[in-house]
MARFI-337304 format. One record per residue (C-alpha): residue number from 1; y, z, x. Coordinates in steps of 0.1 Angstrom, whole numbers, padded with zeros to 4 digits. Each point is the difference from the previous one (the first is absolute). Example, Ala and Ser with C-alpha at 12.3 -4.5 7.8 and 13.67 -1.06 7.14 Angstrom:
 seq    yy    zz    xx
   1 -0045  0078  0123
   2  0034 -0007  0014
end
This chain:
 seq    yy    zz    xx
   1  0054  0055 -0018
   2 -0028 -0013  0002
   3 -0026 -0019 -0005
   4 -0035  0000 -0007
   5 -0023 -0021  0016
   6 -0006 -0014 -0036
   7 -0063 -0057  0009
   8 -0001 -0002  0035
   9 -0004 -0024  0023
  10 -0007  0007 -0033
  11  0015  0021 -0027
  12 -0013  0035 -0005
  13  0015  0026 -0022
  14 -0015  0026  0023
  15  0015 -0013  0032
  16  0034 -0006 -0015
  17  0033  0015  0009
  18  0029  0002 -0023
  19  0033 -0013  0013
  20  0023  0026 -0013
  21  0032 -0020 -0005
  22  0003 -0008 -0036
  23  0025 -0027 -0008
  24  0027 -0002 -0025
  25  0005 -0032 -0020
  26  0032 -0010  0018
  27  0009 -0016  0023
  28 -0035 -0012  0008
  29 -0030 -0002 -0023
  30 -0031 -0020 -0005
  31  0008 -0035 -0012
  32 -0034 -0009 -0017
  33 -0033  0013 -0008
  34 -0030 -0023 -0001
  35 -0016  0008 -0033
  36 -0037 -0006 -0004
  37 -0001 -0022 -0031
  38  0022 -0022 -0021
  39  0016  0029 -0020
  40  0036  0003  0011
  41  0013  0032  0015
  42  0017  0023 -0025
  43  0037 -0005  0000
  44  0021  0032 -0001
  45  0036  0008  0010
  46 -0008 -0001  0037
  47  0024 -0002  0030
  48  0004 -0035  0014
  49 -0030 -0009  0021
  50 -0022  0028 -0013
  51 -0036 -0004 -0007
  52 -0011  0003 -0037
  53 -0033  0017 -0008
  54 -0029 -0017 -0015
  55 -0002  0005 -0038
  56 -0019  0031 -0012
  57 -0037 -0007 -0003
  58  0005 -0036  0012
  59 -0037 -0002  0010
  60 -0015  0019 -0030
  61 -0024 -0025 -0017
  62  0014 -0016 -0031
  63  0034  0018  0003
  64  0033 -0017  0004
  65  0030  0024  0001
  66  0024 -0028 -0009
  67 -0019 -0002 -0033
  68 -0020  0032 -0004
  69  0009  0036 -0002
  70 -0016  0027  0020
  71 -0020  0027 -0019
  72  0020  0031 -0008
  73  0003  0021  0031
  74 -0018  0033 -0005
  75 -0003  0031  0022
  76 -0033  0013  0013
  77 -0031 -0011  0019
  78 -0004 -0005  0037
  79 -0001 -0029  0024
  80 -0020 -0003  0032
  81  0016 -0019  0029
  82 -0018 -0008  0033
  83  0010  0014  0034
  84 -0015 -0014  0032
  85  0008  0032  0018
  86  0016  0034 -0004
  87  0032  0009  0016
  88  0001  0029  0023
  89  0025  0017 -0023
  90  0023 -0007 -0029
  91  0031  0009  0020
  92  0017 -0034  0003
  93  0025  0014  0025
  94 -0028  0003  0027
  95 -0027 -0023 -0015
  96  0012 -0036  0003
  97 -0026 -0019 -0019
  98  0001 -0022 -0031
  99 -0027  0020 -0017
 100  0021  0032  0004
 101  0030 -0017 -0014
 102 -0018 -0014 -0030
 103 -0014  0034 -0010
 104  0032  0018  0009
 105  0019 -0024 -0023
 106 -0018  0015 -0030
 107  0001  0037  0012
 108  0036  0001  0013
 109  0036 -0012 -0005
 110  0030 -0007  0022
 111  0038 -0001 -0005
 112 -0001 -0037 -0011
 113 -0027 -0022 -0015
 114 -0002 -0037  0005
 115 -0009 -0018 -0032
 116 -0030 -0022  0007
 117  0012 -0027 -0023
 118  0037 -0002  0007
 119  0001  0014  0035
 120  0030  0021 -0011
 121  0003  0036  0013
 122  0003  0025 -0028
 123  0005  0038  0002
 124 -0033  0020  0000
 125  0005  0035  0012
 126  0037 -0008  0001
 127  0018  0001 -0032
 128  0026 -0024  0014
 129  0013 -0012  0033
 130  0031 -0017  0015
 131  0004 -0023  0030
 132  0033  0006  0017
 133  0020 -0012  0031
 134  0012  0019  0030
 135  0034 -0005  0016
 136  0001  0014  0036
 137  0035  0009  0009
 138  0010 -0002  0037
 139 -0023  0024  0018
 140 -0023  0003 -0030
 141 -0037  0009  0005
 142 -0027 -0008 -0025
 143 -0024  0025  0015
 144  0023  0030 -0005
 145  0019 -0014 -0030
 146  0034  0007  0017
 147  0028 -0023 -0008
 148 -0022 -0020 -0025
 149  0011 -0009 -0035
 150 -0028 -0007 -0025
 151  0003 -0018 -0033
 152  0007 -0034 -0014
 153  0023 -0017  0024
 154  0020 -0032 -0007
 155  0017 -0022  0026
 156  0035 -0006 -0012
 157  0013 -0018  0031
 158  0022  0024  0018
 159 -0016  0031 -0014
 160 -0032  0013 -0015
 161 -0003  0013 -0035
 162 -0024  0029  0001
 163 -0017  0015 -0031
 164 -0015  0032  0014
 165 -0030  0018 -0014
 166  0001  0037  0008
 167 -0020  0027 -0018
 168 -0003 -0022 -0031
 169  0037 -0008 -0003
 170  0019 -0032  0007
 171  0033 -0003  0019
 172  0020 -0031  0009
 173  0021 -0008  0030
 174  0013 -0026  0024
 175 -0007  0000  0037
 176  0020 -0022  0023
 177 -0021 -0022  0022
 178  0000  0007  0038
 179 -0020 -0016  0028
 180 -0022  0031  0005
 181 -0015 -0001 -0035
 182 -0034 -0012 -0009
 183 -0015 -0008 -0035
 184 -0037  0005 -0006
 185 -0010 -0016 -0033
 186 -0028  0015 -0021
 187 -0009  0026  0025
 188  0000  0032 -0022
 189 -0025  0008 -0027
 190  0009  0029 -0023
 191 -0029  0013 -0022
 192  0001  0023 -0030
 193 -0035  0014 -0005
 194 -0017  0005 -0033
 195  0000  0036 -0012
 196 -0031  0017 -0014
 197 -0024 -0020  0023
 198 -0030  0021  0012
 199 -0027 -0005  0026
 200 -0035 -0001 -0013
 201 -0005  0037  0010
 202  0030  0010 -0022
 203  0026  0005  0028
 204  0035 -0015 -0006
 205  0009 -0033  0017
 206  0035 -0001  0015
 207  0020 -0012  0029
 208 -0017  0024  0024
 209 -0032 -0021 -0002
 210  0019 -0032  0008
 211  0019  0014  0029
 212 -0030  0016  0015
 213 -0019 -0033 -0002
 214  0028 -0019  0016
 215  0001  0025  0028
 216 -0037 -0006  0006
 217  0008 -0036  0010
 218  0023  0014  0027
 219 -0027  0022  0013
 220 -0019 -0017  0029
 221 -0030  0021 -0006
 222 -0006 -0013 -0036
 223 -0024 -0029  0003
 224  0021 -0025 -0019
 225  0008 -0024  0028
 226 -0007 -0031 -0019
 227  0026  0010 -0026
 228  0026  0017  0021
 229  0020 -0031  0009
 230  0018 -0003 -0033
 231  0009  0037 -0003
 232  0016 -0003  0035
 233  0027 -0022 -0017
 234  0013  0030 -0019
 235  0029  0018  0018
 236 -0001  0030 -0022
 237 -0012  0014 -0033
 238  0011  0030 -0019
 239  0001  0018 -0034
 240  0028  0015 -0019
 241 -0022  0017 -0024
 242 -0036  0002 -0013
 243  0002 -0034 -0017
 244  0026 -0019  0021
 245 -0008 -0020  0032
 246  0019 -0022  0023
 247 -0014 -0024  0027
 248  0022 -0018  0025
 249 -0011 -0030  0020
 250  0014 -0006  0035
 251  0002 -0037 -0007
 252 -0005 -0023 -0030
 253 -0038 -0005 -0005
 254 -0014 -0029 -0020
 255 -0029  0020 -0013
 256  0017  0033 -0006
 257 -0015  0005 -0035
 258 -0035 -0001  0015
 259  0004  0034  0016
 260  0005  0017 -0033
 261 -0028 -0018 -0017
 262 -0025  0005  0028
 263  0009  0036  0009
 264 -0029  0024 -0001
 265  0015  0032 -0014
 266 -0020  0031  0010
 267  0002  0032 -0020
 268  0020  0023  0023
 269 -0014  0031 -0015
 270 -0034 -0010  0014
 271  0008 -0020  0031
 272  0032  0015  0014
 273 -0007  0029  0024
 274  0037  0010 -0004
 275 -0001  0002 -0038
 276 -0001  0036 -0012
 277 -0021 -0011 -0030
 278 -0028 -0011  0024
 279 -0027  0026  0002
 280 -0009 -0012  0035
 281  0036 -0003  0011
 282  0011  0007  0035
 283  0038  0003  0004
 284  0011 -0015  0033
 285 -0031 -0021  0003
 286  0003 -0028  0027
 287 -0001 -0037 -0008
 288 -0034 -0002  0015
 289 -0013  0028 -0022
 290  0015 -0016 -0031
 291 -0016 -0034  0009
 292 -0034  0016  0005
 293  0003  0019 -0033
 294  0007 -0033 -0018
 295 -0028 -0018  0017
 296 -0026  0027 -0008
 297  0012  0011 -0035
 298 -0028  0002 -0026
 299  0023 -0015 -0026
 300 -0003 -0033  0019
 301 -0034 -0003 -0017
 302  0008  0022 -0030
 303  0032 -0018 -0008
 304  0027  0016 -0020
 305  0024 -0028 -0013
 306  0026 -0009 -0025
 307 -0017 -0030 -0017
 308 -0016 -0006 -0033
 309 -0035  0006  0013
 310 -0013  0031  0018
 311 -0028  0001  0025
 312 -0031  0015 -0017
 313 -0028 -0007  0025
 314 -0008 -0014  0034
 315 -0037 -0003  0005
 316 -0021 -0020  0025
 317  0001 -0030 -0023
 318  0032  0001 -0021
 319  0035  0013 -0003
 320  0008  0009 -0036
 321  0035  0005 -0016
 322  0008  0011 -0035
 323  0031 -0005 -0020
 324  0025  0028  0005
 325  0019  0011 -0031
 326  0028  0015  0021
 327  0012 -0034  0013
 328  0038 -0002 -0005
 329  0000 -0036 -0014
 330 -0027 -0005 -0026
 331  0012 -0035 -0007
 332 -0008 -0010  0035
 333 -0034  0018  0001
 334 -0034 -0016 -0005
 335 -0022 -0006 -0030
 336 -0034  0009  0014
 337 -0010  0036  0002
 338 -0019 -0003  0032
 339  0001 -0023  0031
 340 -0031 -0001  0022
 341  0003 -0016  0035
 342 -0036 -0005  0009
 343 -0008 -0005  0037
 344 -0027 -0025  0009
 345  0003 -0010  0037
 346 -0019 -0033 -0001
 347  0012 -0031 -0019
 348 -0036 -0010 -0009
 349 -0008  0034 -0014
 350  0032  0000 -0019
 351 -0009 -0033 -0016
 352 -0033  0014 -0010
 353  0017  0031 -0016
 354  0024 -0023 -0019
 355 -0029 -0021 -0014
 356 -0016  0033 -0011
 357  0031  0009 -0019
 358  0011  0029  0022
 359  0035 -0013  0007
 360  0029 -0013 -0022
 361  0020 -0017  0028
 362 -0010 -0015  0033
 363  0024 -0023  0019
 364 -0020 -0009  0031
 365 -0023 -0027 -0014
 366 -0012 -0024  0027
 367  0005 -0037 -0005
 368 -0038 -0003 -0003
 369 -0001  0025 -0029
 370  0032 -0012 -0017
 371 -0013 -0036 -0002
 372 -0037  0008  0000
 373 -0027  0010 -0023
 374  0005  0037  0001
 375  0032 -0003 -0021
 376 -0010 -0032 -0018
 377 -0026  0015 -0024
 378  0000  0016 -0034
 379 -0008  0035  0013
 380  0033 -0001  0020
 381  0020 -0018 -0027
 382 -0010  0025 -0027
 383  0017  0028  0019
 384  0025 -0015  0024
 385  0024 -0028  0007
 386  0014 -0012  0033
 387  0032 -0014  0014
 388  0022 -0001  0031
 389  0036  0001  0011
 390  0020 -0001  0032
 391  0021  0027  0014
 392  0017  0009  0033
 393 -0031  0009  0020
 394 -0011 -0016  0032
 395 -0029  0003  0024
 396  0004  0001  0038
 397 -0016  0011  0032
 398  0023  0022  0022
 399 -0003 -0005  0037
 400  0007  0031  0021
 401  0026 -0014  0024
 402 -0001  0032  0021
 403 -0034 -0012  0013
 404  0004 -0019  0032
 405 -0023 -0028 -0012
 406  0021 -0006 -0031
 407  0035  0003  0015
 408  0004 -0038  0005
 409  0011 -0019 -0031
 410 -0021 -0030  0012
 411 -0031  0021 -0003
 412  0009  0012 -0035
 413  0009 -0036 -0011
 414 -0033 -0013  0014
 415 -0020  0026 -0019
 416  0019 -0009 -0032
 417 -0011 -0036  0004
 418 -0036  0010 -0001
 419 -0004  0009 -0036
 420 -0006 -0029 -0025
 421  0022  0012 -0028
 422 -0002 -0032 -0020
 423 -0038  0000  0001
 424 -0002  0037 -0009
 425  0025 -0005 -0029
 426 -0021 -0029 -0014
 427 -0033  0017  0004
 428  0006  0037 -0006
 429  0032  0001 -0021
 430 -0010 -0032 -0019
 431  0035 -0014  0008
 432  0020  0028 -0015
 433  0015  0017  0030
 434  0031 -0013  0017
 435  0007  0001  0038
 436  0030  0021  0011
 437  0022  0001  0031
 438  0018  0033 -0005
 439 -0001  0033 -0018
 440  0025 -0008 -0028
 441 -0012 -0011 -0034
 442 -0010 -0037  0000
 443  0018 -0006 -0033
 444  0031  0020  0011
 445  0033 -0011  0014
 446 -0005  0018  0033
 447 -0029 -0022  0009
 448  0004 -0033  0018
 449 -0025 -0024 -0016
 450  0008 -0028  0026
 451 -0016  0019  0029
 452 -0034 -0015  0006
 453 -0030  0022  0006
 454 -0019 -0002  0033
 455 -0026 -0027  0000
 456 -0037  0005  0005
 457 -0003 -0014  0035
 458 -0026  0014  0024
 459  0009 -0024  0028
 460  0037  0009 -0001
 461 -0010  0037 -0001
 462 -0021 -0005  0031
 463  0029 -0016  0018
 464  0024  0028 -0010
 465 -0024  0026  0013
 466 -0003 -0018  0033
 467  0038 -0002  0003
 468  0000  0038 -0004
 469 -0025  0004  0027
 470 -0032  0004 -0021
 471 -0028 -0024  0008
 472 -0036  0002  0010
 473  0000  0006  0037
 474 -0036  0013  0004
 475 -0016 -0026 -0023
 476 -0015  0027 -0024
 477  0015 -0017 -0031
 478  0029  0025 -0003
 479  0036 -0003  0010
 480  0009  0026  0026
 481  0030  0012  0021
 482  0000  0025  0029
 483 -0038  0005 -0004
 484  0003  0009 -0037
 485 -0012 -0022 -0028
 486  0021 -0006 -0031
 487 -0016  0023 -0025
 488  0016  0012 -0032
 489 -0011  0027 -0024
 490  0007 -0010 -0036
 491  0003  0029 -0025
 492 -0006 -0005 -0037
 493 -0007  0022 -0030
 494 -0036  0010 -0008
 495 -0014 -0015 -0031
 496  0024 -0029 -0002
 497 -0020 -0032 -0003
 498  0030 -0022  0005
 499  0010  0016  0033
 500 -0036 -0001  0012
 501 -0004 -0038 -0007
 502  0033 -0009  0014
 503 -0006  0021  0031
 504 -0033 -0018  0005
 505  0016 -0034 -0003
 506  0028  0010  0024
 507 -0025  0014  0025
 508 -0020 -0033  0000
 509  0032 -0021  0006
 510  0013  0023  0028
 511 -0033 -0002  0018
 512  0005 -0038  0003
 513  0031  0006  0021
 514 -0015  0029  0021
 515  0013  0030 -0019
 516 -0023  0028 -0011
 517  0009  0015 -0033
 518 -0018  0033 -0007
 519  0000  0009 -0037
 520  0004  0037 -0009
 521 -0001  0012 -0036
 522  0017  0033 -0007
 523  0008  0021 -0030
 524  0036  0001 -0012
 525  0007  0035  0014
 526 -0013 -0010  0035
 527  0020 -0033 -0001
 528  0032  0020 -0008
 529 -0006  0022  0029
 530 -0005 -0030  0023
 531  0033 -0015 -0013
 532  0019  0032  0005
 533 -0014  0005  0035
 534  0006 -0037  0008
 535 -0037  0000  0010
 536 -0010 -0035 -0008
 537  0000 -0036  0013
 538  0002 -0018 -0033
 539 -0002  0014 -0035
 540 -0005 -0019 -0032
 541  0024  0012 -0027
 542  0023 -0010 -0028
 543  0035  0008 -0013
 544  0010  0005 -0035
 545  0038 -0002 -0001
 546  0028 -0004 -0025
 547  0013 -0035 -0004
 548  0025  0006  0028
 549 -0009  0025  0028
 550  0022  0016  0027
 551 -0014 -0015  0033
 552  0010  0030  0021
 553 -0031  0020 -0007
 554 -0023 -0026  0015
 555  0020 -0017  0027
 556  0028  0021  0014
 557 -0004  0011  0036
 558  0011  0036 -0007
 559 -0032  0005 -0020
 560 -0023 -0017  0026
 561 -0012  0031  0018
 562  0001  0027 -0027
 563 -0020  0006 -0031
 564  0013 -0028 -0023
 565 -0010 -0032 -0017
 566  0007 -0020  0032
 567 -0037 -0001  0007
 568  0001 -0028  0025
 569  0027  0016  0021
 570  0023 -0030 -0003
 571  0033  0004  0020
 572  0024 -0029  0002
 573  0039  0002  0002
 574  0005 -0031 -0021
 575 -0021  0014 -0028
 576  0018  0034  0002
 577  0034 -0019 -0004
 578 -0012 -0020 -0029
 579 -0013  0031 -0018
 580  0032  0018  0005
 581  0020 -0029 -0015
 582 -0024 -0004 -0030
 583  0003  0037 -0009
 584  0038  0000 -0004
 585  0004 -0036 -0013
 586  0005  0000 -0038
 587  0007 -0037 -0004
 588 -0032 -0016 -0012
 589  0004 -0034  0016
 590  0008  0015  0035
 591 -0027  0025 -0004
 592 -0025 -0027 -0008
 593  0009 -0019  0032
 594 -0005  0031  0020
 595 -0034  0007 -0015
 596 -0011 -0035  0008
 597  0011  0003  0036
 598 -0018  0033  0003
 599 -0032 -0014 -0015
 600  0000 -0028  0026
 601  0006  0023  0029
 602 -0028  0024 -0011
 603 -0023 -0029 -0005
 604  0007 -0014  0035
 605 -0011  0034  0014
 606 -0031  0002 -0022
 607 -0004  0038 -0002
 608 -0022 -0007 -0030
 609 -0024 -0027 -0008
 610  0015 -0006 -0034
 611 -0026 -0007 -0027
 612  0003 -0008 -0036
 613  0017  0010 -0033
 614 -0030  0007 -0023
 615  0001  0004 -0037
 616 -0013  0031 -0017
 617 -0032 -0012 -0017
 618 -0009  0026 -0026
 619 -0024  0009 -0028
 620  0013  0021 -0029
 621 -0018  0017 -0028
 622  0006 -0015 -0035
 623  0004  0036 -0013
 624  0033  0003  0020
 625  0031 -0019 -0012
 626  0035 -0008  0012
 627 -0008 -0012  0035
 628  0030 -0016  0016
 629  0000 -0015  0034
 630  0030  0010  0021
 631  0013 -0009  0034
 632  0007  0036  0010
 633 -0030  0019  0013
 634 -0026  0007 -0013
 635  0006 -0030 -0022
 636 -0007  0019 -0033
 637  0011  0032 -0017
 638 -0026  0024 -0013
 639  0026  0018 -0020
 640  0004 -0031 -0022
 641 -0038 -0003 -0007
 642 -0016  0013 -0031
 643 -0036  0002 -0012
 644 -0013 -0017 -0032
 645 -0037  0007  0002
 646 -0022 -0029 -0011
 647 -0024 -0018  0023
 648 -0021  0025  0019
 649  0022  0025  0019
 650 -0002  0013  0035
 651 -0028  0024  0007
end
């Protein structure tokens, strides 16, 4: 569903979108994780090709988890984690940002949970679930369910053996094969919900909440355009009781589990205008009224969830959550009593706050600070330690291909040749970042490592611009065409030093080939509005994705001119065909070939200036233990942390 634009031409947690599609471990999964030191990755019973997490407290000074035991985990205390910006709301259905997802992940729950270490999907709000097949008889229709058999279906040559699942009972039968039949493997998900689960305001949770939330993704007036694409793959969904749900896909879908892990379930008794329990209800309300009601609901900022932590405060400087004793699964809840997400909108000011002991965790250390004197001194080392790890996050600049000056791929390619990534990686990232040529995880199987990045070549860039009709006709130093000079507005997030420095370097290089780059810093809310309105020339962003992401959200033409994650407006029949084939292909080898072909086609068109895969460089308080570095966003799990209280705590 979506995605979050989760350093930008350099990575920024503020200007980061979340790519909603979460991946299951099979058939595709990340093949390797570059660990930051010699300690081997922890080996667990992982699916073939999965990424193992870094050992707990790998970076903690003097601690080796292969030899030493962690202190006894205790409950209590609080942790303070940095935020670069606040989200507009905590309703992840309509607020597609990484910061929302990270907070939402502690305050809420979904049908399934993806284990951060094993990548396996485990029941969360679901007590159990089954994945079944559909056999369409001649004239069968998935949308209506007519002439469709659902169950475990075996191919026995001249007939099918069907073990049906109806109302909790099993029945067996044989169906003779005919030419008009069609088998859809793994296209039905049956869920049994946990009983006795309550919303944080005390209301019962049941199938009504899930069905209402699913209907929201069908409502064109609910602003969830960046997530809608996956829900469109469901032909129907229904309930046979308060704790039984069935979802039927129209076609096999290689990331089907993602939908049920990433689904934002809204409390129907608060959000559904047609629910008789809703004090503000309006029977017969239109889709437009329902969409506006969700958009404007006060619970978006006073979130009522189903998770182990409950929102306690949202001030000008912090969002605070406290442990909620009503959480249905105490074994999966957290140790700390209180989580504080403290917002400091400037990386330099955040580093100062860290050094003053005001934060427990900060994962946006610059290369200068990570390797420099501000962290290499006794004052820092007495309170904190540092480390880094790689995950599936990339930086990019999106070109708005709807703009006439950016429609030609030669122009976009020329611009992409004007940033000296190798120099910036060496100077700013101290050699840690790795160049990328696509949106998939660099260490994952869907990424073609043989595709060479664009070279830094100003002369070739100048030639390409001239071929596209842009050259200096009036001798004023700028390329022009039709009386208009080639001028591009470059948006980046306020307070992000990395974006500012990279933008300045880009600006200087482009000037040499006659392109004027105007730098515009904007806060995150304003940037989101520019993205949604498609009101930009170029915007510096980042993706945080699962190890394998559904490419439809960013590249399919049907999302080019509506609110979606196709920010560039890319529309290409070859890309559409490849996406369609990828989504229904369950053979990993064939799927990998298709992904590589897609990556090369997208790269040829250059809708993005692809940047780098950057490690998370973090500082962690010594008072907090059990930090593990995971591939799945956000790369750590606050629920696993516990506080031990030596070494000067956070103020």
